[in-house]
C-alpha positions in Angstrom: 0.1 0.0 -0.1 1.5 3.3 -1.0 -0.2 5.3 1.8 0.9 2.9 4.7 2.7 4.7 7.3 5.9 3.3 8.7 4.9 4.3 12.3 1.9 3.9 14.3 -0.4 7.0 15.0 0.0 8.4 18.6 -2.1 10.8 20.5 -1.1 13.5 22.9 -2.9 16.4 24.5 -1.3 19.8 23.6 -3.0 23.2 24.1 -4.4 24.9 21.1 -2.0 27.8 21.6 1.1 25.6 21.8 0.0 23.5 18.7 -0.5 26.7 16.7 2.7 28.2 17.8 4.6 24.9 17.1 3.3 25.1 13.5 4.4 28.7 13.0 7.9 28.0 14.7 8.4 24.9 12.6 7.4 26.6 9.3 9.7 29.5 10.2 12.5 27.0 9.8 11.1 25.2 6.7 10.0 22.2 8.8 6.7 20.7 10.1 5.4 19.8 13.5 5.8 16.1 13.2 9.4 16.5 12.2 10.2 18.8 15.1 8.6 16.4 17.4 10.4 13.3 16.3 13.8 15.2 16.5 13.0 16.4 20.0 12.2 12.7 21.1 15.4 11.3 19.5 17.4 13.9 21.2 15.6 13.4 24.5 16.3 9.7 24.5 19.9 10.0 23.5 19.4 8.1 20.2 22.6 7.6 18.3 23.4 10.6 16.0 20.5 12.7 17.4 21.4 16.3 18.3 19.4 18.9 20.0 17.2 20.7 17.5 17.8 24.4 16.7 15.1 26.6 18.1 14.0 29.5 15.9 14.1 33.0 17.4 10.7 34.1 18.6 10.6 36.9 16.4 10.8 34.6 13.4 7.3 33.3 14.2 5.5 35.0 17.0 2.8 37.3 16.1 1.5 40.1 18.6 -1.6 38.1 19.0 0.2 34.9 20.2 2.1 36.8 22.8 -0.9 38.5 24.4 -2.1 37.5 27.8 -5.7 36.7 28.1 
Protein backbone atom coordinates (compact mmCIF):
# COMPACT_ATOMS: atom_id res chain seq x y z
CA UNK A 1 0.00 0.00 0.00
CA UNK A 2 1.55 3.32 -1.00
CA UNK A 3 -0.06 5.31 1.84
CA UNK A 4 0.85 2.85 4.62
CA UNK A 5 2.76 4.80 7.28
CA UNK A 6 5.94 3.32 8.72
CA UNK A 7 4.98 4.29 12.27
CA UNK A 8 1.85 3.97 14.33
CA UNK A 9 -0.35 6.99 14.97
CA UNK A 10 0.02 8.35 18.54
CA UNK A 11 -2.11 10.85 20.42
CA UNK A 12 -1.03 13.46 22.94
CA UNK A 13 -2.87 16.39 24.46
CA UNK A 14 -1.38 19.79 23.59
CA UNK A 15 -3.01 23.16 24.12
CA UNK A 16 -4.40 24.90 21.05
CA UNK A 17 -2.01 27.83 21.59
CA UNK A 18 1.05 25.58 21.78
CA UNK A 19 -0.05 23.55 18.74
CA UNK A 20 -0.58 26.72 16.69
CA UNK A 21 2.74 28.21 17.80
CA UNK A 22 4.60 24.96 17.13
CA UNK A 23 3.31 25.03 13.56
CA UNK A 24 4.42 28.64 13.08
CA UNK A 25 7.85 27.99 14.63
CA UNK A 26 8.41 24.84 12.56
CA UNK A 27 7.35 26.57 9.35
CA UNK A 28 9.72 29.47 10.12
CA UNK A 29 12.52 26.91 9.82
CA UNK A 30 11.09 25.18 6.76
CA UNK A 31 9.93 22.18 8.78
CA UNK A 32 6.71 20.76 10.20
CA UNK A 33 5.41 19.80 13.63
CA UNK A 34 5.86 16.06 13.17
CA UNK A 35 9.51 16.41 12.21
CA UNK A 36 10.22 18.73 15.14
CA UNK A 37 8.51 16.39 17.61
CA UNK A 38 10.43 13.36 16.29
CA UNK A 39 13.74 15.25 16.47
CA UNK A 40 13.03 16.29 20.07
CA UNK A 41 12.15 12.73 21.08
CA UNK A 42 15.31 11.31 19.47
CA UNK A 43 17.47 13.91 21.23
CA UNK A 44 15.67 13.41 24.58
CA UNK A 45 16.23 9.65 24.39
CA UNK A 46 19.93 10.00 23.47
CA UNK A 47 19.44 8.15 20.20
CA UNK A 48 22.67 7.64 18.23
CA UNK A 49 23.37 10.61 15.98
CA UNK A 50 20.56 12.73 17.44
CA UNK A 51 21.39 16.31 18.25
CA UNK A 52 19.36 18.95 20.02
CA UNK A 53 17.16 20.67 17.42
CA UNK A 54 17.79 24.34 16.78
CA UNK A 55 15.04 26.63 18.01
CA UNK A 56 13.94 29.54 15.85
CA UNK A 57 14.12 33.02 17.34
CA UNK A 58 10.70 33.99 18.70
CA UNK A 59 10.66 36.99 16.38
CA UNK A 60 10.76 34.61 13.41
CA UNK A 61 7.29 33.24 14.17
CA UNK A 62 5.51 35.01 17.02
CA UNK A 63 2.76 37.39 16.14
CA UNK A 64 1.60 40.04 18.56
CA UNK A 65 -1.63 38.06 19.03
CA UNK A 66 0.18 34.91 20.23
CA UNK A 67 2.12 36.83 22.89
CA UNK A 68 -0.91 38.58 24.40
CA UNK A 69 -2.10 37.44 27.78
CA UNK A 70 -5.78 36.76 28.11
